[in-house]
N, C-alpha and C positions, 0 to 999 in steps of 0.2 A: 156667772163667772165661777171658776174653780177656787176653792179656798186654798190659800197659800200655806205650805208647811211652816213658814216663818211668820204667819200672820197673827199670832196671838195678841200682840200689843196694839194692832191696828183696828180702828173703828170703822173705817170706810174701805170699800172695794177699790182696787187699783183701777185707774182710768183705762179705758180700752186702748186709747192711743199710746199710753205709757207701756202697756203690755206689748203692744206691737213694736214699739221703739226699742224696748229692752230685751225682747225675745231673741235668743241665739239658737233656738232649736233647728231652724232651717239649715244651719251650717255645722253646729257642734254635734248634731246627731251622729256624725260619722265616728264620734268617740265612744259609741255605745259599748264596743267590745272591751276597750280599755277601762271604761268605767265599771263594767261588770267584773272584770278581772280584779281591779283594785278593790272593789267592794267585797268580793269573795275573800280576798286575802285579809282585808280588814276584819271581816267576821271571824275568820279562823284565828286571827291574833286575839280578838276579844275573848273567844272561847278559851284559848290557851292561857290567857291571863286571869280567867275566872270572872270576867266582866259579863259575859254571856254564858249560858249553859251550852253544852255540846248540842243538845236538841234544838235550841234556838238558832245556833250558828248553822246547823245543817238545814233547817227550814229556810233560812235566808239564802244559803248557797243554792239550794234546789230551786227556790223561787226565782232567783236571778238567772239561773240557767234556762228556766222555762221562758222567761222574758226574752232572753237572747234568741231562743228559737222562734218566738212570736215575731220579733223584729225581722229576722232573716226570712220568715215566711210571709212578710208583708202584712202581718195581722196586728201590729202594735198601734194602739190608739194614740194619735198626736194631738195634743191640746196646747195651742200657743200660750195659754195662760200659765202653763207650767214653766215658762221661762227658758229652761235649758234641758239638756239631756240628763243631767244629774238629778234634777227635781222630777223629771218625767219618769225616770227609772224607779226612783224611790217611791213616788206616788203609786205607780203600778205594783210595786212590791207589796205595799201596804194593802192595796186592793186584793191581792192574791192570798196573802198569808196573815192578814190582820195585824193585831197589835204588835206581834213580834217584829214585823217589818219596821215599826217605829223605833226599834232599838238599834238598828244598823248604824245610825249616825252618831252613836255614842262615841265620844272621844275623837270626833272628826268634824271638820268644817268643810264647806264647799271650797274654801280657799286652798287647803292642802289637797283636797280631793281632785280639783280640776288641774292643779299643778302636776299631780301624779299622772292623770290621764294624758295630758299633753306630752309629758316626758315618755310615757309608754308608747304613745303614737309615733313620736318623732324618732325614737330609737328604732322602731320597726322600719320606718320609711328611710332612715339613713342607711340601714343595712341593705334595704332594697336598692337604694340609689348606688351604693358601692358595687353591688352586683351588676346593675345596669351599666355602670362605667367599665366594668371588666369586659362586658360584651362589646361596648363601644371600642375599647382599646383593641380587642381581638379583631374587630372589623378593620380598624385602621392598620394594624400590623399585617394582617393578611393582604390588604391592598398594597402596602409597601413591599411585601415579599413578591407579590404578583408582578410588580413593575420595577423590580430592583435595578435593572440596567438602564432605565430611562433617565435622561438628563433634561432639565428645563432651566430657564433663567431663574436665579434667585434675585429678589427685588429688595431694594431699599428706597424709600420715598416713592414707591410704586414705579421706580425706574429700574430697568435691567441693570444688574450689578455684577454678579459672578455666576457661573454655571454651578448647579448642584444636582445631586441625584434626587429624583422625585421621592425616592424612599426616605432620604434624609429629611426632606421637607415634611413629609407625612409623619415621621417619627418625632418631629418637634411638637406636634399636637399630642402624641403619646406621652411626652414628658409633662405637658400641662395636665393631662387627665390623670397621670400618675400622682402628681402633686394634689390634685383635687381629691383623689381617693385617700391620700395620706391625711389631709386636713379633716376629712369626714371621719375617718377611723379614730383620729385623736379626739375628735369632739364627742365621741360616744362615752368616754370616761366622764365627761361633764354633764351629759344628758342623763346617764343612768345613776342618778342620785335621788333616792326616794325622799320626798317631802312629807310623806304621810306620817302623822304624829305631831306635826307642828300646830295642828288645829287652826284656829282663826288667825292667830299671830303670836300667842304667848305660850303655846304648849297646852297641856291638859292636866287636870287633877287626877285622872285615872292612871293606874299602874300599867301603862302600855309597853309594848316591846317593838319599837320602830325597826330594829334590825331584823326581827323575824318577819315583819311585813315586807321589808325590802327583799329578803331572801325569797319569799313566796312569789314576788313579781319578777324575780330575776335581776334585781339591781344590786351591785356589789357595794354601794356606798349609801350612807344615810346623811341627811341634813345635819349641819352643826349649829345652826342658829335658826330658831323658829320664825323670826321676822323675815330673815332673808329667804327662808324656804318658800314662803307663800308669795313673796313679791318678786323673786328672781325670775327674769326672763332672758338672762344673758344667753342661755343655751339656745333660745330661739333666734336672738340676734346673731349669734355665731353661725347658726345654720343658714340664716338668710344671707350673711356675708359670704359664706362658702358657696352658696347657691349662685349668688350674683357673680362671683369670680368664675365659677364653672360656666355660667351662661355667657360671660364675656369670651371665654375660650371657644365655646360653640359658635358664637357670633362671628368671631374672627375667621374661623373655617368656613362658616356659611357665606361670609363676604367673598372669600376666595373662590368658593364654588360658583357663586353668582357671576363673578368676573370671568372665571375660567370657562364657564359654559356660554358666555356671550360670543357673538360672531367676531368681535374684535380680538378675543383671545382664541377661542375654539379649542382649548386644551382638553376639554372633557365633555362628555354627554351624560346628563342626568337622566336616570331611568324615567320612563313615562309614569311609573308608579309613584314617583315623588315630584311630579311636575303637573301643571294645569295649563289649560288653554285660555284663549281670549274670547270674550263674548262677541267681538266684532271682527277681529283679525284672524282668519283661519290658519295662517302660517305660524302663529305664535306658539312657543312652548316656554312657559314661564317657570322659573325656579321658586315657586311659591313656598314650598316647605322651608327652604333655606332662608327666604325672606322673612317668614313668620318667626323662625327661630331667632333671627337677628332682631326682629321687632319686639319679641317677647322679653328680650334681655333688658330692655328699659323698664318693662313692667316689674320684673323681679327686683331690679335695683331700686325701683320706686317703693316696693314693699319694705325693703331694708330701711330706707330713709324714713318712711312713714312710721314704722314701729319705733325707730330711734326718737322721733319727735313725740310719739305717745308716751314714751317712758321718761323723757328727759326732765319732766317737772313733777313726777309723782313722789309724794312723800311716802315714807314707810307707814303701814305695810301694804295690805291689799287695797286696791281701788278698783271700781267697776270699769275704769278705763282699760284694764287688762283684758276685758272681753274682746278688745280690738286686736289682740294678738293672733286670733285664730284664723280669721279670713285671709290675712296676708300669708300666714304660714301654710294653710291648706292650699291656697292658690299657687304658692311657690312650689310646694311639693309636687302638685299635679303638673305644673308647667315644666319644671326642670326634668322630671322623670320622663315625661312625654318627649321633650326635646332630645334628651340623650338617646332614647330608643329610636326616634325617627332619624337622628343623625347616623346611628349605627346601621340602620336599614339602608339609608341613602349611600353610605360609603360602600356597603356590600354590593351595591348594584351600579356603581359608577363605571363608565367606559372611557378610558383615556385615549387620546389620539396621538400616537407617537410621531406621526409625520408633522403635525402642527407644533409639537414640542420642539422637534428638530429645526423647523423653520424659524421658531422664535429665538433660536440660539444665534442666528445671523442678525447682525445689527446690534448696536449697543456696546460694541467693543468689550466683550466680556472677558477677554484675556489681557486687558491692559494692566491689571494689577500684577499678573504673573510676569509681564514684560518688565515692569519696574523691579520685581523681585529678582529677575534674571540679571538686570544691570547691577543690582546690589552684589550679586555673586561675582561680578566682574570688577568690584572695588569701588563702584559709584555710591556715594552717600544716598540714603533712601530719598531724602527731600529733593536732591538733585535729579535722581532717577524719576521721581514723581513728576517733576517739572518737564523733563525731557519727553516722557511718555505723553504727558498732556498736550504738548506741542505737536507731537507725532500724531495723536488722535485727531487734533484739529486739521492737520494736513490730510490725513486719510479721509476724513469726512468731506473735505473740500474736493478731493479726488473721486469721491464716491466709491471707496474701496474699504474692504476689511483689512485689519492689520496684517493678516497672513497673505494678503494679495499684494502687499508692497514688496518691492525688491529690497535686497540687502543694502544696496547703495542708498535708497530712499530712507531706510531706517537709520543708516549711519549718518545721514545729514543732521539728525537730531540727537543720536546716541552713538557717538563714534566708537564706543567700547564694544558694540554689538558685533558678534561674529556669526558665521553660518549656522551655528547650533541654536541661534535665537528662534528659528522657526519651530523647533521642537517644543518651545515654551508656549506656542500660540494656539495649538490645537485644543479643542474643547475637551476631548476625552482626557488628555494629559493634564490640563488645568484642574480637572476634577480629581484625577488620580494623585496629584501632588499634595492634596490637602489631607495629609496623613497625621496632622496634629490631633491630640485627644479631642474627641467630639466633632471632628471634622467630617467633610463630605466624601473623602476618599472611599472607594468601594470596600476596602478592608476594614475601615473604621465603621462604616454603615453596616457591614455584614456582622460585625461584633455587636453593634447596638441592636440589630434585629434578633440575633440569637439570644441576647440578654432579655429582650422584651418577650420573645416567644417562651423562654423558660419561665419568666414571671407569670405569664398568662396560661401556662400549660398547653401551649400549641406545639 
């Protein structure tokens, strides 16, 4: 078994099953770049403060760079007895440069070291996710522009409610993704706080310069309390919460694509590149990508709840339980970024079916609200108009007719104030066009929204 760098006071070797149980190398090795970057910054700070000589710091920095190259060339030796990527890198450094390597950990603990690594990692991934969301938004906005004139039923309670522009419907998701980006951008200020210098929990006796280290790793802020610095995982919780909300947004769209691509709706065709077949039914084309995005939403939300439960009972400061923050974080990052990219690709290859959209506008009495609004313009109180139109819809349904197929005399049986101009209020195009209120579905409002989104996204 490998001797532990922390093993001075121990008389017995760690049990093999304990090494296996506590080892995080299989998943935290992805932090090697961040760990090397943080260690090089720490070495430079130690030299600046006279704690290491310039020659010692340079030897450490060069040795760490060589180790990075070994890892990326697939030549790095992995020993599970070394517990985690931090100990593995330090052990390898000592093997390469000797006793000088043992000086790297001066004025540092694994507690502040790993906190820095995770913050560096998450800052990079959040920036990447923000960029992914920009591409997703561009795909959605391009789709809205491509189908600007198309109208479909808007739904409440999954019942046909009022007609809306398809572009208006699609831009609703752009608003969600825009908020997702805003949340992620705001979170970067809380992620980019350097904990290095907090040491184990109480700070250090050495004359360190945490602000200089933070500057070297590109973080604008430094921790204010050493105990909080090593035990804080709020920034991970915040990311997991933002990721869960984002996945819910993706899941809602995925659900609509699943419904819309079914024979019952037939509004859209999902590209073969984003669908799969059945092992037994040759006719099937299944929206599996959309279904998996919908399914993985529960997984991401579960990671948030899981880490909340891990943290809820932890006393200050560091506890080994915090090792459990990495697997849910890494899996969430991988899941949400893949889901965003796949949704962008799927949107870019969708084919809408205008004829089916038009067919869906018949039935459901989608102009009923406008008929009530018309009666209000004739002096009828809205609640009275609502009641009159409700009775008229019941009559039309019994007759098997749409509202515009009724005669004026039939309409006047239920709404005596109606005149010949009432039919101008019942056509779908005009129902949509009248929704000129801010944020409404009228073409002029949606055109404004499209231009605004295109400007934001550089389209």
